[in-house]
Biopython code that builds the backbone (N, CA, C, O; Angstrom):
import numpy as np
from Bio.PDB.StructureBuilder import StructureBuilder

atoms = [
    (1, "UNK", "N", (6.618, 21.405, -11.653)),
    (1, "UNK", "CA", (5.738, 20.078, -11.445)),
    (1, "UNK", "C", (4.460, 20.575, -11.439)),
    (1, "UNK", "O", (4.317, 21.784, -11.251)),
    (2, "UNK", "N", (3.438, 19.825, -11.620)),
    (2, "UNK", "CA", (1.962, 20.177, -11.486)),
    (2, "UNK", "C", (1.351, 19.610, -10.337)),
    (2, "UNK", "O", (1.306, 18.385, -10.223)),
    (3, "UNK", "N", (0.821, 20.446, -9.378)),
    (3, "UNK", "CA", (0.381, 19.735, -8.043)),
    (3, "UNK", "C", (-0.874, 18.780, -8.707)),
    (3, "UNK", "O", (-1.495, 19.019, -9.742)),
    (4, "UNK", "N", (-1.042, 17.658, -7.805)),
    (4, "UNK", "CA", (-1.934, 16.777, -7.945)),
    (4, "UNK", "C", (-2.818, 16.871, -6.363)),
    (4, "UNK", "O", (-2.319, 16.777, -5.242)),
    (5, "UNK", "N", (-4.087, 17.057, -6.680)),
    (5, "UNK", "CA", (-4.836, 17.027, -5.383)),
    (5, "UNK", "C", (-4.939, 15.516, -4.892)),
    (5, "UNK", "O", (-5.419, 14.567, -5.512)),
    (6, "UNK", "N", (-4.358, 15.531, -3.599)),
    (6, "UNK", "CA", (-4.445, 14.083, -3.176)),
    (6, "UNK", "C", (-2.834, 13.100, -3.296)),
    (6, "UNK", "O", (-2.718, 11.923, -2.953)),
    (7, "UNK", "N", (-1.891, 13.853, -3.789)),
    (7, "UNK", "CA", (-0.887, 13.323, -3.820)),
    (7, "UNK", "C", (0.290, 14.306, -3.430)),
    (7, "UNK", "O", (0.375, 15.459, -3.852)),
    (8, "UNK", "N", (1.141, 13.732, -2.617)),
    (8, "UNK", "CA", (2.366, 14.770, -2.126)),
    (8, "UNK", "C", (3.814, 13.596, -2.377)),
    (8, "UNK", "O", (4.243, 12.713, -1.634)),
    (9, "UNK", "N", (4.270, 14.055, -3.718)),
    (9, "UNK", "CA", (5.415, 13.071, -4.144)),
    (9, "UNK", "C", (6.616, 13.117, -3.262)),
    (9, "UNK", "O", (7.466, 12.228, -3.207)),
    (10, "UNK", "N", (6.620, 14.328, -2.512)),
    (10, "UNK", "CA", (7.604, 14.291, -1.739)),
    (10, "UNK", "C", (7.565, 13.419, -0.299)),
    (10, "UNK", "O", (8.560, 13.271, 0.411)),
    (11, "UNK", "N", (6.335, 12.911, -0.022)),
    (11, "UNK", "CA", (6.232, 12.133, 1.220)),
    (11, "UNK", "C", (6.840, 10.885, 1.238)),
    (11, "UNK", "O", (6.597, 10.110, 0.313)),
    (12, "UNK", "N", (7.592, 10.559, 2.137)),
    (12, "UNK", "CA", (8.548, 9.018, 1.987)),
    (12, "UNK", "C", (7.514, 8.002, 2.283)),
    (12, "UNK", "O", (6.484, 8.303, 2.888)),
    (13, "UNK", "N", (7.792, 6.689, 1.830)),
    (13, "UNK", "CA", (6.913, 5.820, 2.517)),
    (13, "UNK", "C", (7.103, 5.573, 3.865)),
    (13, "UNK", "O", (8.234, 5.867, 4.253)),
    (14, "UNK", "N", (6.307, 5.098, 4.749)),
    (14, "UNK", "CA", (5.930, 4.765, 6.370)),
    (14, "UNK", "C", (7.405, 3.856, 6.485)),
    (14, "UNK", "O", (8.300, 4.387, 7.143)),
    (15, "UNK", "N", (7.630, 2.761, 5.981)),
    (15, "UNK", "CA", (8.395, 1.401, 5.798)),
    (15, "UNK", "C", (8.200, 0.899, 4.894)),
    (15, "UNK", "O", (7.562, 1.377, 3.957)),
    (16, "UNK", "N", (8.785, -0.387, 4.944)),
    (16, "UNK", "CA", (8.844, -1.461, 3.893)),
    (16, "UNK", "C", (7.712, -2.484, 3.861)),
    (16, "UNK", "O", (7.519, -3.230, 2.902)),
    (17, "UNK", "N", (6.862, -2.467, 5.149)),
    (17, "UNK", "CA", (6.132, -3.362, 5.221)),
    (17, "UNK", "C", (4.553, -2.701, 5.755)),
    (17, "UNK", "O", (4.495, -1.490, 5.968)),
    (18, "UNK", "N", (3.625, -3.346, 5.900)),
    (18, "UNK", "CA", (2.248, -2.713, 6.309)),
    (18, "UNK", "C", (2.405, -2.422, 7.868)),
    (18, "UNK", "O", (2.568, -3.318, 8.696)),
    (19, "UNK", "N", (2.346, -1.226, 8.136)),
    (19, "UNK", "CA", (2.744, -0.529, 9.070)),
    (19, "UNK", "C", (1.641, -1.024, 10.524)),
    (19, "UNK", "O", (2.056, -0.871, 11.673)),
    (20, "UNK", "N", (0.292, -1.588, 10.247)),
    (20, "UNK", "CA", (-0.504, -2.170, 11.230)),
    (20, "UNK", "C", (-0.081, -3.274, 11.494)),
    (20, "UNK", "O", (0.274, -3.603, 12.626)),
    (21, "UNK", "N", (-0.049, -4.200, 10.236)),
    (21, "UNK", "CA", (0.356, -5.437, 10.363)),
    (21, "UNK", "C", (1.726, -5.707, 11.267)),
    (21, "UNK", "O", (1.822, -6.626, 12.080)),
    (22, "UNK", "N", (2.571, -4.920, 11.030)),
    (22, "UNK", "CA", (3.904, -4.929, 11.592)),
    (22, "UNK", "C", (3.682, -4.601, 13.189)),
    (22, "UNK", "O", (4.221, -5.307, 14.040)),
    (23, "UNK", "N", (2.928, -3.584, 13.504)),
    (23, "UNK", "CA", (2.651, -3.565, 14.962)),
    (23, "UNK", "C", (1.916, -4.655, 15.834)),
    (23, "UNK", "O", (2.120, -4.768, 17.042)),
    (24, "UNK", "N", (0.920, -5.559, 15.015)),
    (24, "UNK", "CA", (0.204, -6.271, 15.665)),
    (24, "UNK", "C", (0.689, -7.881, 15.475)),
    (24, "UNK", "O", (0.067, -8.917, 15.714)),
    (25, "UNK", "N", (1.994, -7.676, 14.972)),
    (25, "UNK", "CA", (2.368, -9.347, 14.234)),
    (25, "UNK", "C", (1.605, -9.724, 13.391)),
    (25, "UNK", "O", (1.525, -10.952, 13.430)),
    (26, "UNK", "N", (0.831, -9.171, 12.434)),
    (26, "UNK", "CA", (0.180, -9.799, 11.423)),
    (26, "UNK", "C", (1.035, -9.952, 10.188)),
    (26, "UNK", "O", (2.236, -9.684, 10.160)),
    (27, "UNK", "N", (0.248, -10.451, 9.056)),
    (27, "UNK", "CA", (0.743, -10.512, 7.692)),
    (27, "UNK", "C", (0.136, -9.721, 6.701)),
    (27, "UNK", "O", (-0.783, -8.953, 6.987)),
    (28, "UNK", "N", (0.673, -9.872, 5.300)),
    (28, "UNK", "CA", (0.271, -9.351, 4.375)),
    (28, "UNK", "C", (0.542, -9.927, 2.972)),
    (28, "UNK", "O", (1.660, -10.410, 2.793)),
    (29, "UNK", "N", (-0.289, -9.935, 2.014)),
    (29, "UNK", "CA", (-0.133, -10.330, 0.707)),
    (29, "UNK", "C", (0.724, -9.433, -0.057)),
    (29, "UNK", "O", (1.885, -9.703, -0.365)),
    (30, "UNK", "N", (0.046, -8.240, -0.384)),
    (30, "UNK", "CA", (0.645, -7.236, -1.366)),
    (30, "UNK", "C", (0.633, -5.847, -0.334)),
    (30, "UNK", "O", (0.166, -5.743, 0.800)),
    (31, "UNK", "N", (1.181, -5.055, -1.001)),
    (31, "UNK", "CA", (1.369, -3.768, -0.257)),
    (31, "UNK", "C", (0.965, -2.381, -1.168)),
    (31, "UNK", "O", (1.394, -2.173, -2.303)),
    (32, "UNK", "N", (0.204, -1.636, -0.549)),
    (32, "UNK", "CA", (-0.144, 0.076, -1.138)),
    (32, "UNK", "C", (0.441, 0.845, -0.251)),
    (32, "UNK", "O", (0.726, 0.680, 0.936)),
    (33, "UNK", "N", (0.625, 1.978, -1.224)),
    (33, "UNK", "CA", (1.495, 3.284, -0.557)),
    (33, "UNK", "C", (0.248, 4.224, -0.743)),
    (33, "UNK", "O", (-0.509, 4.155, -1.711)),
    (34, "UNK", "N", (0.116, 5.180, 0.383)),
    (34, "UNK", "CA", (-0.944, 6.153, 0.234)),
    (34, "UNK", "C", (-0.058, 7.031, -0.500)),
    (34, "UNK", "O", (1.164, 7.066, -0.353)),
    (35, "UNK", "N", (-0.887, 7.892, -1.473)),
    (35, "UNK", "CA", (0.064, 8.886, -2.409)),
    (35, "UNK", "C", (0.156, 10.225, -1.746)),
    (35, "UNK", "O", (0.909, 11.107, -2.157)),
    (36, "UNK", "N", (-0.722, 10.367, -0.590)),
    (36, "UNK", "CA", (-0.748, 11.582, 0.048)),
    (36, "UNK", "C", (0.270, 11.618, 1.297)),
    (36, "UNK", "O", (0.945, 12.623, 1.515)),
    (37, "UNK", "N", (0.336, 10.583, 2.025)),
    (37, "UNK", "CA", (1.444, 10.740, 3.319)),
    (37, "UNK", "C", (2.355, 9.620, 3.376)),
    (37, "UNK", "O", (3.212, 9.479, 4.248)),
    (38, "UNK", "N", (2.111, 8.723, 2.287)),
    (38, "UNK", "CA", (3.198, 7.722, 2.452)),
    (38, "UNK", "C", (2.951, 6.336, 3.456)),
    (38, "UNK", "O", (3.862, 5.582, 3.799)),
    (39, "UNK", "N", (1.739, 6.206, 3.781)),
    (39, "UNK", "CA", (1.457, 5.153, 4.693)),
    (39, "UNK", "C", (1.568, 3.848, 3.892)),
    (39, "UNK", "O", (0.875, 3.738, 2.880)),
    (40, "UNK", "N", (2.226, 3.044, 4.191)),
    (40, "UNK", "CA", (2.049, 1.844, 3.667)),
    (40, "UNK", "C", (1.056, 0.662, 4.498)),
    (40, "UNK", "O", (1.118, 0.381, 5.694)),
    (41, "UNK", "N", (0.177, 0.105, 3.506)),
    (41, "UNK", "CA", (-0.875, -0.941, 4.172)),
    (41, "UNK", "C", (-1.022, -2.017, 3.422)),
    (41, "UNK", "O", (-0.570, -2.107, 2.280)),
    (42, "UNK", "N", (-1.601, -2.817, 3.954)),
    (42, "UNK", "CA", (-1.832, -3.959, 3.030)),
    (42, "UNK", "C", (-2.967, -4.003, 2.174)),
    (42, "UNK", "O", (-3.850, -3.170, 2.379)),
    (43, "UNK", "N", (-3.111, -4.878, 1.194)),
    (43, "UNK", "CA", (-3.891, -4.886, 0.203)),
    (43, "UNK", "C", (-5.378, -5.169, 0.453)),
    (43, "UNK", "O", (-5.590, -5.180, 1.666)),
    (44, "UNK", "N", (-6.481, -5.402, -0.273)),
    (44, "UNK", "CA", (-7.710, -5.581, -0.240)),
    (44, "UNK", "C", (-7.635, -7.230, 0.025)),
    (44, "UNK", "O", (-8.345, -7.793, 0.858)),
    (45, "UNK", "N", (-6.643, -7.918, -0.834)),
    (45, "UNK", "CA", (-6.688, -9.250, -0.737)),
    (45, "UNK", "C", (-6.059, -10.024, 0.535)),
    (45, "UNK", "O", (-6.107, -11.220, 0.822)),
    (46, "UNK", "N", (-5.396, -8.831, 1.259)),
    (46, "UNK", "CA", (-4.801, -9.147, 2.302)),
    (46, "UNK", "C", (-5.847, -9.218, 3.829)),
    (46, "UNK", "O", (-6.461, -8.155, 3.920)),
    (47, "UNK", "N", (-6.169, -10.159, 4.970)),
    (47, "UNK", "CA", (-6.871, -10.540, 5.920)),
    (47, "UNK", "C", (-7.201, -9.082, 6.377)),
    (47, "UNK", "O", (-8.389, -8.779, 6.481)),
    (48, "UNK", "N", (-6.238, -8.161, 6.656)),
    (48, "UNK", "CA", (-6.806, -6.943, 7.453)),
    (48, "UNK", "C", (-7.177, -5.830, 6.354)),
    (48, "UNK", "O", (-8.050, -4.988, 6.565)),
    (49, "UNK", "N", (-6.574, -5.887, 5.381)),
    (49, "UNK", "CA", (-6.979, -4.917, 4.151)),
    (49, "UNK", "C", (-6.721, -3.406, 4.905)),
    (49, "UNK", "O", (-7.700, -2.666, 5.004)),
    (50, "UNK", "N", (-5.261, -2.899, 5.492)),
    (50, "UNK", "CA", (-5.428, -1.975, 6.134)),
    (50, "UNK", "C", (-5.241, -0.753, 5.201)),
    (50, "UNK", "O", (-5.547, 0.328, 5.705)),
    (51, "UNK", "N", (-4.797, -0.744, 3.948)),
    (51, "UNK", "CA", (-5.050, 0.478, 2.801)),
    (51, "UNK", "C", (-6.089, 0.931, 2.833)),
    (51, "UNK", "O", (-6.171, 2.141, 3.046)),
    (52, "UNK", "N", (-7.115, 0.264, 2.664)),
    (52, "UNK", "CA", (-8.587, 0.597, 2.384)),
    (52, "UNK", "C", (-8.973, 1.156, 3.971)),
    (52, "UNK", "O", (-9.690, 2.139, 4.160)),
    (53, "UNK", "N", (-8.578, 0.632, 4.675)),
    (53, "UNK", "CA", (-8.976, 1.250, 6.286)),
    (53, "UNK", "C", (-8.503, 2.602, 6.595)),
    (53, "UNK", "O", (-9.071, 3.467, 7.263)),
    (54, "UNK", "N", (-6.918, 2.655, 5.761)),
    (54, "UNK", "CA", (-6.495, 3.956, 5.875)),
    (54, "UNK", "C", (-7.114, 5.182, 5.194)),
    (54, "UNK", "O", (-6.982, 6.303, 5.684)),
    (55, "UNK", "N", (-7.923, 4.917, 3.838)),
    (55, "UNK", "CA", (-8.614, 5.437, 2.912)),
    (55, "UNK", "C", (-9.853, 5.934, 3.837)),
    (55, "UNK", "O", (-10.092, 7.141, 3.797)),
    (56, "UNK", "N", (-10.433, 5.347, 4.430)),
    (56, "UNK", "CA", (-11.498, 5.418, 5.138)),
    (56, "UNK", "C", (-11.140, 6.156, 6.337)),
    (56, "UNK", "O", (-11.938, 7.067, 6.559)),
    (57, "UNK", "N", (-10.102, 6.046, 7.266)),
    (57, "UNK", "CA", (-9.913, 6.803, 8.441)),
    (57, "UNK", "C", (-9.570, 8.176, 8.077)),
    (57, "UNK", "O", (-9.930, 9.104, 8.802)),
    (58, "UNK", "N", (-8.783, 8.409, 6.817)),
    (58, "UNK", "CA", (-7.952, 9.614, 6.593)),
    (58, "UNK", "C", (-8.640, 10.429, 5.420)),
    (58, "UNK", "O", (-8.506, 11.624, 5.153)),
    (59, "UNK", "N", (-9.414, 9.461, 4.791)),
    (59, "UNK", "CA", (-9.883, 10.561, 3.266)),
    (59, "UNK", "C", (-8.903, 10.657, 2.301)),
    (59, "UNK", "O", (-9.069, 11.421, 1.351)),
    (60, "UNK", "N", (-7.755, 9.890, 2.426)),
    (60, "UNK", "CA", (-6.636, 9.991, 1.455)),
    (60, "UNK", "C", (-7.177, 8.957, 0.391)),
    (60, "UNK", "O", (-7.224, 7.749, 0.626)),
    (61, "UNK", "N", (-7.605, 9.562, -0.865)),
    (61, "UNK", "CA", (-8.172, 8.506, -1.849)),
    (61, "UNK", "C", (-7.245, 7.727, -2.571)),
    (61, "UNK", "O", (-7.601, 6.604, -2.927)),
    (62, "UNK", "N", (-6.002, 8.176, -2.873)),
    (62, "UNK", "CA", (-5.034, 7.591, -3.778)),
    (62, "UNK", "C", (-3.947, 6.807, -3.197)),
    (62, "UNK", "O", (-3.218, 7.191, -2.282)),
    (63, "UNK", "N", (-3.883, 5.540, -3.868)),
    (63, "UNK", "CA", (-2.795, 4.897, -3.405)),
    (63, "UNK", "C", (-1.858, 4.466, -4.682)),
    (63, "UNK", "O", (-2.195, 4.603, -5.858)),
    (64, "UNK", "N", (-0.821, 4.009, -4.295)),
    (64, "UNK", "CA", (0.204, 3.386, -5.524)),
    (64, "UNK", "C", (0.568, 1.761, -4.876)),
    (64, "UNK", "O", (0.601, 1.436, -3.689)),
    (65, "UNK", "N", (0.784, 1.018, -5.929)),
    (65, "UNK", "CA", (1.471, -0.154, -5.790)),
    (65, "UNK", "C", (2.541, 0.091, -4.755)),
    (65, "UNK", "O", (2.902, 1.267, -4.796)),
    (66, "UNK", "N", (3.098, -0.539, -3.946)),
    (66, "UNK", "CA", (4.305, -0.644, -3.276)),
    (66, "UNK", "C", (4.791, -2.052, -3.537)),
    (66, "UNK", "O", (5.472, -2.586, -2.662)),
    (67, "UNK", "N", (4.496, -2.742, -4.708)),
    (67, "UNK", "CA", (5.234, -3.908, -5.023)),
    (67, "UNK", "C", (6.401, -3.536, -6.132)),
    (67, "UNK", "O", (6.310, -2.527, -6.832)),
    (68, "UNK", "N", (7.296, -4.285, -6.201)),
    (68, "UNK", "CA", (8.692, -4.246, -7.150)),
    (68, "UNK", "C", (7.997, -4.623, -8.622)),
    (68, "UNK", "O", (7.416, -5.653, -8.961)),
    (69, "UNK", "N", (8.280, -3.384, -9.379)),
    (69, "UNK", "CA", (8.115, -3.589, -10.977)),
    (69, "UNK", "C", (6.710, -3.069, -11.119)),
    (69, "UNK", "O", (6.291, -3.013, -12.275)),
    (70, "UNK", "N", (5.910, -2.679, -10.157)),
    (70, "UNK", "CA", (4.446, -1.942, -10.597)),
    (70, "UNK", "C", (4.341, -0.586, -9.965)),
    (70, "UNK", "O", (4.616, -0.282, -8.804)),
    (71, "UNK", "N", (3.856, 0.240, -11.014)),
    (71, "UNK", "CA", (3.715, 1.818, -10.927)),
    (71, "UNK", "C", (2.665, 2.424, -10.937)),
    (71, "UNK", "O", (2.532, 3.645, -11.017)),
    (72, "UNK", "N", (1.482, 1.274, -10.820)),
    (72, "UNK", "CA", (0.061, 1.944, -10.975)),
    (72, "UNK", "C", (-0.416, 2.656, -9.655)),
    (72, "UNK", "O", (-0.045, 2.316, -8.532)),
    (73, "UNK", "N", (-1.317, 3.725, -9.940)),
    (73, "UNK", "CA", (-2.221, 4.238, -8.968)),
    (73, "UNK", "C", (-3.456, 3.810, -9.113)),
    (73, "UNK", "O", (-3.967, 3.511, -10.192)),
    (74, "UNK", "N", (-4.091, 3.753, -7.815)),
    (74, "UNK", "CA", (-5.580, 3.610, -7.807)),
    (74, "UNK", "C", (-6.338, 4.704, -6.930)),
    (74, "UNK", "O", (-5.845, 5.128, -5.885)),
    (75, "UNK", "N", (-7.454, 5.091, -7.375)),
    (75, "UNK", "CA", (-8.000, 5.995, -6.844)),
    (75, "UNK", "C", (-9.300, 5.554, -6.386)),
    (75, "UNK", "O", (-10.215, 5.248, -7.152)),
    (76, "UNK", "N", (-9.372, 5.524, -4.987)),
    (76, "UNK", "CA", (-10.697, 4.667, -4.487)),
    (76, "UNK", "C", (-11.579, 5.504, -4.699)),
    (76, "UNK", "O", (-12.208, 5.003, -5.631)),
    (77, "UNK", "N", (-12.042, 6.442, -4.453)),
    (77, "UNK", "CA", (-13.439, 7.604, -4.685)),
    (77, "UNK", "C", (-13.824, 7.318, -6.027)),
    (77, "UNK", "O", (-15.017, 7.087, -6.227)),
    (78, "UNK", "N", (-13.049, 7.293, -6.952)),
    (78, "UNK", "CA", (-13.458, 7.130, -8.373)),
    (78, "UNK", "C", (-13.448, 5.698, -9.064)),
    (78, "UNK", "O", (-13.852, 5.434, -10.196)),
    (79, "UNK", "N", (-12.894, 4.832, -8.126)),
    (79, "UNK", "CA", (-12.787, 3.391, -8.430)),
    (79, "UNK", "C", (-12.153, 2.887, -9.765)),
    (79, "UNK", "O", (-12.519, 2.012, -10.549)),
    (80, "UNK", "N", (-10.996, 3.796, -9.763)),
    (80, "UNK", "CA", (-10.079, 3.596, -11.048)),
    (80, "UNK", "C", (-8.962, 3.865, -11.127)),
    (80, "UNK", "O", (-8.432, 4.670, -10.361)),
    (81, "UNK", "N", (-8.231, 3.147, -12.238)),
    (81, "UNK", "CA", (-6.719, 3.418, -12.196)),
    (81, "UNK", "C", (-6.488, 4.858, -12.419)),
    (81, "UNK", "O", (-7.320, 5.597, -12.944)),
    (82, "UNK", "N", (-5.278, 5.242, -11.983)),
    (82, "UNK", "CA", (-4.890, 6.975, -12.064)),
    (82, "UNK", "C", (-3.829, 7.234, -12.530)),
    (82, "UNK", "O", (-2.996, 6.350, -12.329)),
    (83, "UNK", "N", (-3.437, 8.195, -13.153)),
    (83, "UNK", "CA", (-2.156, 8.724, -13.517)),
    (83, "UNK", "C", (-1.512, 9.286, -12.483)),
    (83, "UNK", "O", (-2.231, 10.177, -12.030)),
    (84, "UNK", "N", (-0.546, 9.199, -11.916)),
    (84, "UNK", "CA", (0.316, 9.940, -10.892)),
    (84, "UNK", "C", (1.932, 9.991, -11.316)),
    (84, "UNK", "O", (2.513, 9.447, -12.255)),
    (85, "UNK", "N", (2.460, 10.918, -10.183)),
    (85, "UNK", "CA", (3.963, 11.219, -10.612)),
    (85, "UNK", "C", (5.081, 10.165, -9.921)),
    (85, "UNK", "O", (4.736, 9.293, -9.123)),
    (86, "UNK", "N", (6.079, 10.317, -10.228)),
    (86, "UNK", "CA", (7.191, 9.568, -9.397)),
    (86, "UNK", "C", (6.978, 10.107, -7.856)),
    (86, "UNK", "O", (6.892, 11.296, -7.548)),
    (87, "UNK", "N", (6.916, 9.098, -7.038)),
    (87, "UNK", "CA", (7.150, 9.704, -5.414)),
    (87, "UNK", "C", (8.205, 9.551, -5.113)),
    (87, "UNK", "O", (8.937, 8.937, -5.890)),
    (88, "UNK", "N", (8.769, 10.084, -3.754)),
    (88, "UNK", "CA", (9.901, 9.949, -3.112)),
    (88, "UNK", "C", (10.414, 8.357, -2.971)),
    (88, "UNK", "O", (9.659, 7.400, -2.801)),
    (89, "UNK", "N", (11.593, 8.311, -3.060)),
    (89, "UNK", "CA", (11.924, 6.817, -2.865)),
    (89, "UNK", "C", (11.913, 6.470, -1.777)),
    (89, "UNK", "O", (12.030, 7.380, -0.957)),
    (90, "UNK", "N", (11.783, 5.132, -1.261)),
    (90, "UNK", "CA", (11.832, 3.985, -2.343)),
    (90, "UNK", "C", (10.634, 4.013, -3.041)),
    (90, "UNK", "O", (9.729, 4.700, -2.569)),
    (91, "UNK", "N", (10.395, 3.228, -4.363)),
    (91, "UNK", "CA", (9.364, 3.168, -5.086)),
    (91, "UNK", "C", (8.503, 1.962, -4.758)),
    (91, "UNK", "O", (7.333, 1.947, -5.141)),
    (92, "UNK", "N", (9.053, 0.878, -4.021)),
    (92, "UNK", "CA", (8.575, -0.492, -3.681)),
    (92, "UNK", "C", (9.278, -1.126, -2.543)),
    (92, "UNK", "O", (10.420, -0.765, -2.261)),
    (93, "UNK", "N", (8.658, -2.065, -1.858)),
    (93, "UNK", "CA", (9.244, -3.121, -0.946)),
    (93, "UNK", "C", (10.583, -3.296, -1.489)),
    (93, "UNK", "O", (10.840, -2.881, -2.619)),
    (94, "UNK", "N", (11.657, -4.017, -0.602)),
    (94, "UNK", "CA", (12.897, -4.550, -1.146)),
    (94, "UNK", "C", (12.172, -5.735, -1.919)),
    (94, "UNK", "O", (11.035, -6.198, -1.823)),
    (95, "UNK", "N", (13.422, -6.096, -2.842)),
    (95, "UNK", "CA", (12.951, -7.428, -3.543)),
    (95, "UNK", "C", (13.382, -8.226, -3.015)),
    (95, "UNK", "O", (13.106, -9.309, -3.531)),
    (96, "UNK", "N", (14.118, -8.301, -1.971)),
    (96, "UNK", "CA", (14.603, -9.257, -0.896)),
    (96, "UNK", "C", (13.505, -10.241, -0.123)),
    (96, "UNK", "O", (13.508, -11.431, 0.191)),
    (97, "UNK", "N", (12.276, -8.803, 0.071)),
    (97, "UNK", "CA", (11.334, -9.069, 1.062)),
    (97, "UNK", "C", (10.433, -10.130, 0.270)),
    (97, "UNK", "O", (10.233, -10.029, -0.940)),
    (98, "UNK", "N", (9.779, -11.412, 1.261)),
    (98, "UNK", "CA", (9.228, -12.219, 0.749)),
    (98, "UNK", "C", (7.570, -11.852, 0.662)),
    (98, "UNK", "O", (6.939, -11.128, 1.432)),
    (99, "UNK", "N", (7.125, -12.508, -0.394)),
    (99, "UNK", "CA", (5.515, -12.396, -0.461)),
    (99, "UNK", "C", (4.831, -13.459, -0.127)),
    (99, "UNK", "O", (5.145, -14.501, -0.702)),
    (100, "UNK", "N", (4.201, -13.482, 0.445)),
    (100, "UNK", "CA", (3.471, -12.667, 1.584)),
    (100, "UNK", "C", (4.516, -12.364, 2.474)),
    (100, "UNK", "O", (5.480, -13.128, 2.525)),
    (101, "UNK", "N", (4.463, -11.214, 3.288)),
    (101, "UNK", "CA", (5.161, -10.682, 4.236)),
    (101, "UNK", "C", (4.698, -10.863, 5.811)),
    (101, "UNK", "O", (3.624, -11.360, 6.152)),
    (102, "UNK", "N", (5.601, -10.418, 6.604)),
    (102, "UNK", "CA", (4.945, -10.368, 8.098)),
    (102, "UNK", "C", (5.136, -11.397, 8.637)),
    (102, "UNK", "O", (6.151, -12.037, 8.361)),
    (103, "UNK", "N", (4.008, -11.963, 9.777)),
    (103, "UNK", "CA", (4.032, -12.894, 10.453)),
    (103, "UNK", "C", (3.190, -13.920, 9.481)),
    (103, "UNK", "O", (1.968, -13.979, 9.622)),
    (104, "UNK", "N", (3.687, -14.526, 8.742)),
    (104, "UNK", "CA", (2.544, -15.521, 7.807)),
    (104, "UNK", "C", (2.381, -16.731, 8.075)),
    (104, "UNK", "O", (3.345, -17.495, 8.131)),
    (105, "UNK", "N", (1.317, -17.070, 8.260)),
    (105, "UNK", "CA", (0.446, -18.299, 8.889)),
    (105, "UNK", "C", (1.128, -19.669, 7.835)),
    (105, "UNK", "O", (1.781, -19.424, 6.821)),
    (106, "UNK", "N", (0.863, -20.900, 8.251)),
    (106, "UNK", "CA", (1.082, -21.543, 6.795)),
    (106, "UNK", "C", (0.061, -21.898, 6.082)),
    (106, "UNK", "O", (0.147, -22.560, 5.048)),
    (107, "UNK", "N", (-1.156, -21.412, 6.671)),
    (107, "UNK", "CA", (-2.071, -21.576, 5.787)),
    (107, "UNK", "C", (-2.717, -20.490, 4.814)),
    (107, "UNK", "O", (-3.821, -20.465, 4.269)),
    (108, "UNK", "N", (-1.720, -19.667, 4.789)),
    (108, "UNK", "CA", (-2.037, -18.057, 4.626)),
    (108, "UNK", "C", (-3.041, -18.232, 3.177)),
    (108, "UNK", "O", (-4.057, -17.544, 3.079)),
    (109, "UNK", "N", (-2.672, -19.159, 2.143)),
    (109, "UNK", "CA", (-3.559, -18.788, 0.816)),
    (109, "UNK", "C", (-5.141, -19.209, 1.360)),
    (109, "UNK", "O", (-6.028, -18.896, 0.565)),
    (110, "UNK", "N", (-5.567, -19.854, 2.571)),
    (110, "UNK", "CA", (-7.005, -19.850, 2.675)),
    (110, "UNK", "C", (-7.406, -18.837, 3.425)),
    (110, "UNK", "O", (-8.568, -18.758, 3.823)),
    (111, "UNK", "N", (-6.461, -17.926, 3.708)),
    (111, "UNK", "CA", (-7.178, -16.544, 4.544)),
    (111, "UNK", "C", (-7.256, -15.816, 3.565)),
    (111, "UNK", "O", (-8.326, -15.269, 3.829)),
    (112, "UNK", "N", (-6.831, -15.240, 2.308)),
    (112, "UNK", "CA", (-6.947, -14.274, 1.360)),
    (112, "UNK", "C", (-8.275, -13.924, 1.248)),
    (112, "UNK", "O", (-9.150, -14.787, 1.325)),
    (113, "UNK", "N", (-8.571, -12.569, 1.046)),
    (113, "UNK", "CA", (-9.986, -12.054, 0.362)),
    (113, "UNK", "C", (-9.852, -12.379, -1.324)),
    (113, "UNK", "O", (-8.814, -12.205, -1.961)),
    (114, "UNK", "N", (-11.053, -12.853, -1.854)),
    (114, "UNK", "CA", (-10.891, -12.803, -3.302)),
    (114, "UNK", "C", (-11.743, -11.697, -3.856)),
    (114, "UNK", "O", (-11.758, -11.476, -5.067)),
]
sb = StructureBuilder()
sb.init_structure("model")
sb.init_model(0)
sb.init_chain("A")
sb.init_seg("    ")
for serial, (resi, resn, name, xyz) in enumerate(atoms, 1):
    if name == "N":
        sb.init_residue(resn, " ", resi, " ")
    sb.init_atom(name, np.array(xyz, "f"), 0.0, 1.0, " ", f" {name:<3s}", serial, name[0])
structure = sb.get_structure()
């Protein structure tokens, strides 16, 4: 296997939901997985945007969607989609996990970033 800088295909995901939202009792819209360390964070449409915050805090530039049926990567530094390898399972949150997830408020649609 060819190594790709910024991707560790052996790093498992940190969980099935946004790590910071779960710790704070928050919620998320969609999930992103850090391709370097496996951190699961919420997408930029989510109120807290933890995946982008993880990039800023760690310098880990590549994420993969953690949504069922999606296998795309995004490179924050290059602001473009990216080709990447299979990552350690699981490849996505459980199909049975609702979207949005976490402690979702009744007016969640008004709180999304567009």
